[in-house]
C-alpha positions as CSV (number, residue, x, y, z in Angstrom):
1,M,135.0,78.8,73.8
2,Q,132.0,80.4,75.6
3,L,129.0,82.0,75.2
4,V,128.8,85.6,76.9
5,V,126.4,88.2,76.9
6,L,127.7,91.9,77.1
7,G,125.0,95.2,77.2
8,L,123.1,97.7,78.7
9,N,119.1,98.6,78.9
10,H,116.3,100.8,80.3
11,K,117.1,98.8,83.8
12,T,120.8,99.7,84.2
13,A,121.7,102.5,82.1
14,S,119.8,106.2,81.6
15,V,118.5,107.4,78.7
16,D,121.2,109.8,77.6
17,V,123.5,106.7,77.8
18,R,121.1,104.4,76.2
19,E,121.5,106.8,73.5
20,C,124.8,106.9,72.8
21,F,124.7,103.3,71.8
22,S,121.5,102.9,69.9
23,F,123.1,102.0,66.7
24,S,121.3,102.0,63.0
25,E,121.3,99.0,61.0
26,D,124.0,100.0,58.5
27,K,126.7,101.0,61.3
28,I,125.9,97.6,62.8
29,K,127.0,96.1,59.4
30,I,129.8,98.2,59.1
31,A,130.9,97.4,62.6
32,L,130.3,93.3,62.0
33,N,132.6,93.3,58.8
34,H,135.3,94.6,61.3
35,I,134.6,91.7,63.8
36,H,137.5,89.3,62.1
37,E,139.9,91.6,63.6
38,Y,139.4,90.6,66.9
39,E,140.7,87.1,67.0
40,E,138.9,86.7,70.7
41,I,135.5,86.9,68.9
42,S,134.5,83.7,66.8
43,E,130.8,84.2,66.9
44,C,129.1,87.5,67.2
45,V,125.3,89.2,67.0
46,L,124.6,92.8,68.1
47,V,121.3,93.9,69.1
48,S,120.5,97.4,69.1
49,T,117.2,99.2,70.2
50,C,116.3,102.3,72.0
51,N,115.9,100.9,75.4
52,R,119.1,98.3,75.2
53,T,122.2,97.6,73.2
54,E,123.3,94.0,73.6
55,M,126.5,91.6,72.5
56,Y,125.9,88.4,71.7
57,A,129.6,86.4,71.5
58,V,131.3,83.5,71.5
59,V,135.1,83.7,72.7
60,D,137.9,81.8,73.4
61,D,138.7,83.6,77.3
62,V,136.1,84.8,79.4
63,E,138.2,87.6,80.9
64,H,139.6,88.6,77.4
65,G,136.7,88.4,75.6
66,L,134.7,90.9,78.6
67,Q,137.6,93.6,77.6
68,I,137.4,92.8,73.7
69,M,133.6,93.3,73.6
70,Q,133.6,96.6,75.9
71,Q,136.1,98.2,73.2
72,F,134.1,97.2,70.2
73,L,130.7,98.5,71.9
74,Q,132.6,101.5,72.9
75,R,134.4,102.1,69.5
76,M,131.0,102.3,68.2
77,S,129.1,104.8,70.7
78,K,132.6,106.8,71.1
79,I,132.1,107.2,74.5
80,T,133.7,105.5,77.3
81,L,132.2,103.4,80.4
82,D,133.0,102.0,83.0
83,V,132.7,97.9,83.0
84,E,130.5,97.9,86.2
85,E,127.8,100.0,84.0
86,F,127.3,97.0,81.8
87,F,125.4,94.1,82.7
88,F,127.5,90.7,81.6
89,Y,126.2,87.3,81.4
90,Q,127.7,83.8,80.2
91,E,126.6,80.3,79.6
92,E,123.3,79.0,80.6
93,A,122.6,82.9,82.4
94,G,123.0,84.4,79.0
95,I,120.5,81.8,77.2
96,E,118.2,82.5,79.4
97,H,118.5,86.4,79.1
98,L,118.2,85.9,75.2
99,F,115.3,83.7,75.4
100,R,113.2,86.5,78.0
101,V,114.1,89.2,75.7
102,A,112.4,87.7,73.0
103,A,109.7,86.7,74.9
104,S,109.5,90.3,75.8
105,L,109.8,89.2,79.8
106,D,112.8,91.8,79.8
107,S,110.9,94.7,78.0
108,M,110.3,98.4,79.7
109,I,106.8,97.2,79.0
110,I,106.3,93.5,79.1
111,G,104.5,91.9,76.2
112,E,105.3,94.5,73.7
113,G,105.2,93.3,70.1
114,Q,108.3,95.0,68.7
115,I,111.3,93.3,70.7
116,L,110.8,89.7,68.5
117,S,111.5,91.2,65.3
118,Q,114.3,93.0,66.3
119,V,115.7,90.4,67.6
120,K,115.0,88.5,64.0
121,K,116.7,91.7,62.4
122,A,119.7,91.7,64.5
123,Y,120.1,87.8,64.2
124,S,119.7,88.4,60.1
125,I,122.2,91.3,59.5
126,A,124.7,88.8,61.7
127,R,124.4,86.0,59.9
128,D,124.0,87.9,56.2
129,V,127.4,89.5,57.2
130,G,128.8,86.1,58.2
131,T,129.8,86.5,62.1
132,T,127.8,83.8,63.2
133,S,128.4,79.6,63.4
134,T,127.0,76.5,65.0
135,V,126.5,77.9,68.4
136,L,124.8,81.3,67.6
137,N,123.1,80.1,64.8
138,T,121.2,77.2,66.8
139,L,120.9,79.9,69.9
140,F,119.0,82.1,68.1
141,H,116.8,80.1,66.0
142,R,115.7,78.7,69.3
143,A,115.1,81.9,71.0
144,I,113.3,83.1,67.8
145,A,110.9,80.5,68.1
146,V,110.3,80.9,71.9
147,G,109.3,84.5,71.4
148,K,106.6,83.4,68.8
149,K,105.8,80.3,71.2
150,V,105.5,82.6,74.1
151,R,102.9,85.0,71.8
152,T,101.0,82.0,70.2
153,E,100.7,80.0,73.5
154,T,100.1,83.0,76.5
155,R,98.2,86.1,75.8
156,I,101.0,88.2,76.6
157,A,100.3,90.6,74.3
158,H,96.5,90.9,74.1
159,S,95.8,93.8,76.5
160,T,96.3,97.0,76.6
161,V,98.9,98.4,78.9
162,S,99.0,102.9,77.8
163,V,97.1,105.4,78.9
164,S,96.8,106.7,75.0
165,Y,96.4,102.7,73.8
166,A,93.7,102.6,75.7
167,A,92.2,105.6,75.0
168,V,91.6,104.1,71.5
169,E,91.0,100.6,72.1
170,L,88.0,102.2,73.7
171,A,87.1,104.3,71.2
172,K,87.3,101.1,69.0
173,K,84.9,99.1,71.4
174,V,82.4,101.6,71.3
175,F,82.4,102.5,66.9
176,G,84.3,99.3,65.8
177,D,85.9,100.3,63.0
178,L,87.4,103.6,63.1
179,S,88.4,104.0,58.9
180,K,84.9,106.0,58.8
181,S,85.5,108.4,61.9
182,N,86.9,111.8,62.6
183,V,89.0,112.7,65.9
184,L,89.7,115.5,67.6
185,L,92.9,115.6,69.5
186,L,93.0,118.2,71.8
187,G,96.8,119.0,73.0
188,A,100.0,118.6,70.8
189,G,102.2,117.1,73.7
190,Q,103.6,113.5,74.4
191,M,100.6,112.0,75.2
192,G,99.1,113.6,72.2
193,E,101.7,112.6,69.7
194,L,101.1,108.5,71.2
195,T,97.4,108.9,70.8
196,A,97.9,110.4,67.1
197,K,100.0,107.5,66.1
198,H,97.7,105.0,67.7
199,L,94.6,106.5,66.1
200,L,96.3,106.3,62.5
201,A,97.7,103.1,63.1
202,S,94.0,102.0,63.6
203,G,93.1,103.7,60.4
204,V,90.6,106.8,61.2
205,Q,89.2,108.7,58.6
206,T,90.8,112.8,59.6
207,V,92.2,113.7,62.7
208,F,91.9,117.6,64.0
209,V,94.3,118.7,65.7
210,S,94.3,121.7,68.5
211,N,96.9,123.1,70.5
212,R,97.4,126.6,72.3
213,R,100.5,126.8,70.4
214,Y,98.9,126.8,66.9
215,E,102.6,126.2,65.1
216,R,102.7,122.8,67.5
217,A,99.1,121.8,66.1
218,V,100.7,122.3,62.5
219,E,103.3,120.6,63.0
220,L,101.9,117.7,64.6
221,A,99.0,117.5,61.4
222,E,101.7,117.5,59.0
223,Q,103.4,114.6,60.5
224,F,100.1,112.8,60.7
225,H,98.6,113.9,57.5
226,G,95.9,115.8,59.7
227,I,94.5,119.4,60.0
228,A,95.5,121.9,62.3
229,V,92.9,124.2,63.9
230,P,92.8,127.3,66.0
231,F,92.5,126.5,69.6
232,E,90.0,129.1,69.7
233,N,87.8,127.4,67.1
234,F,88.4,123.3,68.2
235,M,84.7,123.2,69.2
236,E,83.8,124.1,65.7
237,S,85.8,120.7,64.7
238,A,84.0,119.2,67.3
239,V,80.7,119.5,65.0
240,E,82.6,116.9,62.6
241,A,84.0,114.8,65.2
242,D,82.9,111.4,66.3
243,I,86.0,111.0,69.5
244,I,87.0,113.1,70.7
245,I,90.8,112.9,72.8
246,T,92.0,115.8,75.1
247,S,95.1,115.7,76.7
248,T,96.1,119.1,77.6
249,G,98.1,120.7,80.7
250,A,95.6,123.6,80.8
251,P,95.1,124.1,84.9
252,H,90.8,124.3,84.3
253,Y,88.4,123.0,82.1
254,I,88.5,124.0,78.3
255,I,85.2,122.0,77.7
256,R,82.2,122.6,79.7
257,T,79.1,121.7,80.0
258,W,77.4,124.7,78.2
259,D,80.1,124.3,75.2
260,V,78.6,120.5,74.3
261,A,75.2,121.2,75.2
262,H,75.0,123.6,72.4
263,L,77.1,121.2,70.1
264,M,75.2,118.0,70.1
265,P,72.3,119.8,68.8
266,K,74.2,120.4,65.6
267,R,75.8,116.9,65.0
268,D,72.0,116.0,64.3
269,G,71.4,112.9,66.7
270,R,75.3,111.5,66.1
271,P,76.5,110.4,69.2
272,I,80.0,111.7,70.1
273,I,82.8,109.9,72.6
274,I,84.9,112.8,74.6
275,I,87.9,110.9,76.4
276,D,89.5,112.9,78.6
277,I,93.5,111.7,79.6
278,A,94.8,114.9,80.9
279,V,95.5,115.5,84.8
280,P,94.1,117.8,85.8
281,R,90.6,117.0,83.6
282,D,90.0,119.5,80.8
283,V,86.4,117.6,80.3
284,E,83.8,119.4,83.2
285,P,82.4,116.1,84.8
286,E,78.8,117.6,84.5
287,V,79.1,116.7,80.3
288,A,78.6,113.2,80.8
289,V,74.8,113.3,81.9
290,I,73.9,115.3,78.1
291,N,72.0,112.9,76.0
292,G,74.2,111.3,72.9
293,V,77.6,112.1,75.3
294,S,79.9,108.9,76.4
295,L,82.5,110.7,78.5
296,Y,85.4,108.8,80.2
297,N,88.1,110.3,82.1
298,I,92.2,109.3,83.4
299,D,90.9,107.1,86.5
300,D,88.7,105.1,83.8
301,L,91.5,104.3,81.3
302,E,94.4,103.6,84.4
303,A,91.7,101.2,86.0
304,V,91.9,99.1,82.3
305,V,95.7,99.6,82.5
306,E,96.0,98.5,85.9
307,F,93.8,95.4,85.0
308,N,95.8,94.5,81.5
309,V,99.1,95.1,83.4
310,R,98.1,92.0,86.1
311,L,96.7,90.1,83.5
312,R,100.4,90.3,81.4
313,E,102.2,89.9,84.5
314,Q,99.8,86.2,85.0
315,E,100.7,85.3,81.6
316,A,103.9,86.0,82.3
317,A,104.4,83.3,84.5
318,L,103.5,80.6,82.1
319,A,105.7,83.0,79.9
320,E,108.7,81.6,82.2
321,K,107.4,77.9,82.5
322,I,107.4,77.8,78.5
323,I,111.6,79.5,78.9
324,E,112.3,77.1,81.7
325,K,111.0,74.2,79.3
326,E,112.9,75.7,76.1
327,L,116.0,76.4,78.3
328,N,116.4,72.9,79.3
329,E,115.8,71.0,75.8
330,L,118.5,73.8,74.1
331,L,120.9,72.8,77.0
332,L,120.1,68.9,76.8
333,K,121.3,69.8,72.9
334,F,124.3,71.6,73.9
335,R,125.4,68.8,76.0
336,Y,126.0,66.7,73.5
337,L,127.4,68.6,71.4
338,S,131.1,67.7,72.6
339,L,130.2,64.2,71.9
340,R,128.7,64.0,68.4
341,P,131.9,64.0,66.7
342,I,133.6,61.6,68.4
343,M,130.5,59.1,68.4
344,A,129.9,59.6,64.5
345,R,133.6,58.8,64.0
346,M,132.9,55.6,66.0
347,T,130.3,54.6,64.1
348,D,131.7,55.3,60.6
349,K,134.4,53.2,60.9
350,A,132.2,50.4,62.5
351,E,130.3,50.8,59.3
352,K,132.8,51.1,56.5
353,I,134.4,47.6,58.6
354,R,131.3,46.0,58.6
355,Q,130.2,47.0,54.6
356,R,133.9,45.2,53.5
357,E,133.9,42.2,56.0
358,F,130.2,41.6,54.6
359,K,131.4,41.8,51.0
360,R,134.2,39.7,51.7
361,A,131.5,37.1,52.9
362,M,129.4,37.0,50.2
363,T,132.1,36.7,47.5
364,K,132.4,33.0,49.5
365,L,128.6,32.3,49.5
366,P,127.8,33.2,45.4
367,N,124.5,30.8,45.7
368,I,122.8,32.5,48.6
369,T,118.6,33.6,47.6
370,V,118.2,37.4,48.0
371,D,116.2,37.3,51.5
372,E,119.3,35.3,52.6
373,R,121.3,38.0,51.8
374,K,119.3,40.8,53.6
375,A,118.9,38.0,56.3
376,M,122.9,37.8,56.7
377,E,123.1,42.0,56.5
378,N,120.5,42.8,58.9
379,M,122.4,40.3,61.1
380,S,125.7,42.1,60.8
381,K,124.4,45.3,61.3
382,M,123.1,44.6,64.7
383,I,126.0,42.9,66.1
384,M,127.7,46.5,65.1
385,R,125.0,48.0,66.9
386,K,124.7,45.7,70.0
387,M,128.5,45.9,69.6
388,L,128.9,50.2,70.0
389,R,126.1,50.3,72.4
390,D,127.8,50.2,75.4
391,P,130.7,52.4,74.5
392,M,128.5,54.8,73.6
393,V,125.8,54.5,77.4
394,C,129.5,55.4,78.4
395,I,130.1,58.2,76.8
396,N,126.6,59.8,77.3
397,Q,126.6,58.9,81.1
398,A,130.3,61.0,80.9
399,A,128.7,63.9,79.3
400,C,129.4,67.7,81.7
401,N,131.1,65.3,84.8
402,Q,134.9,64.9,84.8
403,D,135.4,61.7,83.7
404,E,134.2,62.9,80.0
405,Q,137.9,63.7,78.8
406,F,138.8,60.3,80.1
407,Y,136.5,58.4,78.2
408,L,136.5,60.6,75.2
409,D,140.4,60.2,75.1
410,A,140.2,56.2,75.6
411,I,137.5,55.5,72.9
412,R,139.8,57.6,70.5
413,D,143.1,55.1,71.4
414,L,141.0,52.0,71.9
415,F,139.0,52.2,68.6
416,K,142.2,54.1,66.7
417,L,140.0,56.9,65.9
418,D,143.2,58.7,64.6
419,L,144.3,56.1,62.9
420,M,143.7,54.7,58.9
421,G,144.4,58.8,57.4
422,E,141.8,60.6,60.0
423,G,144.1,61.8,61.8
424,R,144.0,65.4,59.8
425,K,140.5,65.4,61.5
426,C,141.2,64.9,65.0
427,E,141.9,68.5,65.7
428,K,139.4,69.6,63.9
429,E,136.9,67.7,66.1
430,K,138.8,68.8,69.3
431,T,137.7,72.3,68.2
432,D,134.2,71.3,67.4
433,Y,133.5,70.0,70.8
434,R,135.7,72.0,73.1
435,Y,133.1,74.5,73.0
436,A,130.3,72.2,74.6
437,R,132.4,70.7,76.9
438,Q,133.8,73.6,78.6
439,Q,130.5,75.6,78.2
440,T,128.4,73.0,79.9
441,S,130.7,72.2,82.7
442,L,130.3,75.6,83.3
443,M,126.0,75.3,83.1
444,A,126.0,72.4,85.5
445,S,127.2,75.0,88.2
446,K,124.7,77.2,86.5
447,S,127.0,80.2,87.9
448,Y,127.5,83.5,85.8
449,C,129.1,86.6,86.6
450,G,126.7,89.9,86.2
451,S,127.5,93.3,87.8
452,H,123.6,93.2,87.3
453,S,120.7,90.5,88.0
454,N,118.3,90.0,85.3
């Protein structure tokens, strides 16, 4: 069995394609409940967000598994894509990809905060439905831990990288707590809507929304529990506002120096921040010289955003080192997955023999003291451990190379581990370690297939 990842994201598919492959939680649950119909897939987790849909699976055969996974996703989306339109990873590359996704290094905006919770939710759904087992449980537990570690040990998510969010952060720096602040939002387009979302998240008291199309202002105001204002009257609402954020598409200034000069005396000395994120600008530059007014434009905000993007990129380099370390540790864990059953069986058999022989010896020595009995038992344990040490070392050294199966078979034959009523367990153990043996041999070569690079 082998780990494979099939999917598409913002790097490989257009938004109209991604929309077709964006699945609700309910749809994912229903689909996963039918995964048992595909015998080729033994484990499965489906991650679906607005920017990515990825299927993580453990399959018997990679080529056939790829076809089945493609059919599965296309049946959910009800559209057909060529396999080349998906990206595909297997083994080590698939593990690294999930780590980078959970750490938000593969996101449209590096360091964005939602993806880790989305990965958690996807795993939780699959686990509850019952489509995960040893491999994906181990993988997703570690991936979630990696995502948390990156966010804790780096500052990858500590800086603003969108203009609309930067505008709100700027207002917070000036006023601190925005819960008592009123905001006048001019322009109800996409930028205005994003800004309104950030303002509400920051707890502003009141949002006045004004737009040339009053119906659109009403629509946005209702969406964010604000107050719609006719565009020709927005300066009246400016008297009550502490912050004006403007992002209209007007070809000329809509706030002139004369307007603000007449506005300020009505505010009883209260200062005002005007953040102009429109291009071309909405606010006449001379407004900045009026007492009590702080004016910022798109260049001011973009300079902050550009600096923060560079900062996140620097932090991303630190995150990559964390991922590399965690990846190596998980690969080491998977590397010995194939060896654990045979080593455990050998140890268990030796321990049963030790206990049986020790018990026989004790029946012939009824008069020994407690301390003498303890010393003899410790001696028998040490003999057993030292006798097993060399075979254990040979097995460990043989892991992931061409001698691995030879030593596994030799140890089983030499220690007669298929005898004494244990034969029924043998096939299960072979299945238990088959995945790691096949997986690690591929990992050793660090090869992967993919129609798109990570």
